C-alpha positions in Angstrom: 81.1 -54.2 -14.3 79.2 -50.8 -13.4 82.0 -49.2 -11.3 80.2 -48.9 -8.1 82.8 -49.9 -6.0 86.2 -51.9 -6.5 85.7 -55.4 -6.4 87.4 -56.2 -3.1 85.3 -53.7 -1.3 82.5 -54.7 1.1 79.0 -53.6 0.0 77.0 -51.6 2.3 73.6 -53.2 3.9 71.4 -51.3 1.7 73.8 -52.0 -1.5 73.8 -55.5 -0.8 69.8 -55.9 -0.2 69.5 -54.0 -3.6 71.6 -56.6 -5.6 70.3 -60.0 -3.5 66.6 -59.1 -4.4 67.8 -58.0 -8.2 69.5 -61.1 -8.4 66.7 -63.6 -7.3 64.1 -61.7 -9.3 66.5 -61.8 -12.4 66.9 -65.4 -12.1 63.7 -66.4 -11.2 62.2 -64.6 -14.1 64.6 -66.3 -16.5 63.8 -69.7 -14.9 60.2 -69.3 -15.2 60.9 -68.4 -19.3 62.7 -71.8 -19.5 66.5 -71.0 -18.5 66.4 -73.4 -15.6 69.7 -73.5 -13.9 68.6 -75.0 -10.5 69.1 -71.6 -8.6 68.3 -71.4 -5.2 67.1 -68.1 -3.6 70.0 -66.0 -2.2 68.9 -64.7 1.3 72.7 -63.4 2.6 75.8 -62.6 1.1 77.0 -65.9 2.4 74.6 -68.1 0.6 76.4 -70.2 -2.1 74.9 -69.4 -6.1 73.4 -72.9 -7.1 74.1 -72.4 -10.7 76.7 -74.2 -13.3 79.9 -72.2 -13.8 78.9 -71.5 -17.5 76.3 -69.5 -16.2 78.1 -66.9 -14.0 79.2 -64.7 -16.5 75.7 -63.9 -17.8 74.3 -63.4 -14.5 76.8 -60.9 -13.4 76.7 -58.9 -16.7 72.6 -58.9 -16.6 72.7 -58.4 -13.0 75.1 -55.3 -13.3 72.4 -53.8 -15.8 69.4 -54.6 -13.5 71.3 -52.8 -10.6 72.6 -50.0 -12.5 70.0 -47.6 -12.3 69.8 -48.2 -8.5 73.2 -47.1 -8.3 73.2 -44.1 -10.5 75.4 -45.8 -13.1 75.0 -45.8 -17.0 75.1 -49.1 -18.8 77.9 -49.1 -21.5 77.3 -50.2 -25.0 79.8 -53.1 -24.2 78.4 -54.2 -21.1 75.2 -54.5 -22.8 76.7 -56.5 -25.4 78.3 -58.5 -23.0 75.3 -59.2 -21.5 72.9 -60.1 -24.2 75.8 -62.4 -25.8 76.1 -64.4 -22.6 72.3 -64.6 -22.2 72.0 -65.7 -25.6 74.8 -68.3 -25.4 73.5 -69.4 -21.8 69.9 -70.2 -23.8 71.7 -72.2 -26.4 73.2 -74.2 -23.9 70.1 -74.8 -21.5 67.2 -74.9 -24.0 66.6 -77.9 -26.0 64.1 -78.3 -28.8 62.2 -81.6 -29.1 60.0 -82.9 -32.0 56.3 -82.3 -31.6 53.7 -84.4 -32.8 51.0 -83.0 -34.5 47.7 -84.7 -33.0 45.3 -86.4 -35.2 42.6 -83.9 -34.6 44.9 -81.0 -36.0 43.6 -79.7 -39.3 46.1 -78.7 -42.0 44.3 -75.8 -42.7 43.9 -73.2 -45.6 47.1 -72.7 -47.5 48.8 -75.8 -46.3 47.7 -78.0 -49.3 50.4 -79.3 -51.6 48.4 -81.5 -53.2 50.5 -84.7 -52.4 48.1 -85.2 -49.4 44.6 -86.0 -49.8 43.8 -85.9 -45.9 42.5 -83.0 -44.1 44.0 -83.5 -40.7 47.6 -84.5 -39.5 47.8 -88.2 -39.2 50.1 -87.7 -35.7 53.4 -87.1 -37.7 56.2 -85.3 -36.0 57.1 -81.7 -36.9 60.7 -81.5 -36.7 61.9 -77.8 -37.6 
């Protein structure tokens, strides 16, 4: 995607190490931010990438951006857009919002009066935005 070598050309050992480390760091960072895909660390080129197929394009596009500087390459606007769009689509697929109950000890606070409530605290109701 950043035109380092032809897709079929083997990577040098140094290039492979740079790319493998960037992949591990990037996906583990995503997973720590809620994009959990079941990724297992990649130690060698022969390791199997354990993510769903729908995540692959987002990983490839964003990995290309991650390693572009290391290979002295510029990121094109179309690659940046593809990376952004595919990661956003991945987040939509992986992240689920669930209703959150307000605890009975949570005060309604100033500015939250609508005059239909006479209680100072929430009654354990659910917030469903």
